[in-house]
C-alpha positions, 0 to 999 in steps of 0.5 A, spaced: 479 402 557 472 400 557 467 402 551 463 406 555 469 411 556 471 410 548 464 413 546 464 418 551 462 425 549 469 428 550 472 422 546 467 423 540 469 431 540 476 429 540 475 424 534 471 429 530 474 435 531 480 433 525 473 433 521 471 439 523 478 443 521 478 439 514 470 442 513 472 449 515 479 449 511 474 446 505 469 451 506 474 457 506 477 454 499 471 454 496 469 461 499 476 463 496 474 460 489 467 464 489 470 470 491 475 470 485 471 467 480 466 473 482 471 478 481 474 476 474 466 475 472 465 483 474 471 485 471 470 481 465 463 484 465 465 491 466 470 491 460 465 487 455 460 493 457 465 498 456 468 495 449 460 494 446 458 501 448 464 504 445 464 500 439 456 502 438 458 509 440 454 510 446 459 513 449 465 517 446 471 512 444 475 518 442 475 521 450 474 514 453 477 510 448 476 502 449 479 496 453 482 493 446 485 499 444 488 500 451 491 493 450 493 495 443 497 501 446 500 496 452 503 491 447 505 497 443 509 499 448 511 493 450 514 491 443 516 497 441 518 502 447 515 508 448 517 515 445 521 516 452 525 509 451 523 502 453 517 501 457 521 497 463 525 503 463 519 508 465 516 503 470 523 502 473 524 510 474 517 511 477 518 505 481 525 507 483 522 514 485 516 511 489 520 506 493 526 511 495 521 516 497 517 510 501 522 507 505 525 515 507 518 517 509 516 510 513 523 511 517 522 518 518 514 517 520 516 511 524 522 514 528 518 521 529 512 517 531 515 513 536 519 519 539 513 524 540 509 518 542 514 516 548 516 523 550 510 528 551 514 534 552 517 533 545 509 532 542 507 538 546 512 542 542 512 540 535 505 538 535 502 544 533 507 545 527 505 537 525 498 539 525 499 545 520 504 541 515 499 536 515 493 541 513 497 543 507 495 539 501 501 535 499 500 535 492 501 543 491 508 542 494 510 538 487 511 544 483 515 547 489 519 541 489 521 541 482 523 548 482 527 546 488 530 540 486 529 540 478 526 535 473 530 529 476 528 524 481 530 528 487 523 532 486 519 526 485 522 523 491 521 529 495 513 529 493 513 521 495 516 523 502 511 528 504 505 524 502 508 517 506 511 521 512 504 523 515 500 517 515 506 513 518 507 518 523 500 518 526 499 511 526 506 510 529 504 515 534 498 512 536 501 505 536 506 508 541 500 511 545 496 505 546 501 501 548 499 496 554 501 500 561 502 494 564 507 491 560 511 497 560 510 497 568 512 490 568 519 491 564 521 497 568 520 493 575 525 488 571 530 493 570 529 495 563 531 502 561 527 507 557 531 505 551 530 498 552 522 499 553 522 503 547 526 497 543 523 491 546 516 493 548 513 500 545 516 498 538 513 491 537 507 493 540 506 499 535 508 494 529 501 492 527 499 500 527 505 501 523 503 495 518 496 498 517 499 505 514 504 501 510 499 499 505 496 505 504 502 509 504 506 505 498 500 508 494 501 515 496 508 514 494 506 512 487 502 518 487 507 523 489 512 520 484 506 520 478 504 527 480 512 530 480 513 526 473 506 529 471 509 536 472 515 536 469 520 530 468 525 527 463 522 519 464 517 516 467 510 513 467 507 520 469 511 523 464 507 518 459 500 520 462 502 527 460 505 526 453 498 522 452 494 527 454 498 532 450 496 528 444 489 526 446 491 519 446 486 517 451 488 510 450 495 511 452 492 515 459 489 509 461 494 504 459 499 508 464 493 507 469 493 500 468 500 499 469 500 503 475 495 499 478 498 492 476 505 495 480 501 498 486 497 490 486 504 487 486 507 492 492 500 490 496 501 483 495 508 483 497 506 487 504 501 482 505 506 476 505 511 480 509 505 482 514 503 475 514 510 472 516 511 477 521 505 476 525 504 469 524 502 468 531 496 472 530 490 468 528 487 469 522 479 471 520 478 464 518 481 461 525 477 465 529 
């Protein structure tokens, strides 16, 4: 090959493409590091300002507490337990209620959403009823569930289910309706039955819609469990909140909120990891 060919623009572009890829990767890593640093600095600034204003009594430390007292409360619960038992037991009880309600709500929402998205007659019949049920504030159902199912886990699971079901249902329904009609037509030309079209075309196409709702719905499941425990329970983080409020322990209320935030962030991280594993074929924002 002649030197002229080796020095052609195409060859130069091929040689420089790995360099460009490395520079883009380095820029992405720098940006992530900067974003993380700014997040930490913002959190430290907010907590520090809160602590200073509370100690100076610019804000009432009795009502608003302060970060140091909140940490002391969390440490006390970790080392000495709570009045209801160990802190781990309370976290697990709430997490169990939220997870069970989330799984039931997700499964029901996906099944009904795909079914109504695929069967127009079923959507026409049940559509008005679903809209009416969706218009009811679900939080007010928590006391009813306590009356129906008692103070055990069942009432909290029911509260979580009704909060999770509707966002998952509407996303699954919309995902089933937004499937590319050409894909469905091609599948039918190849002899696919309705069952195969649903399982092999509609559900995979609606998966991204469904995963979008999963990120929000787990937070709803935690809310349902906490509200149910707050109204009436024998254990759980929500009951810790209620007891702390009853004794005017603002640090206890904030400590329970911090614990719930950590649990929610861990669940969000697991969902994001699962989504990336499932949708590895999709280009990321940095790649695009």
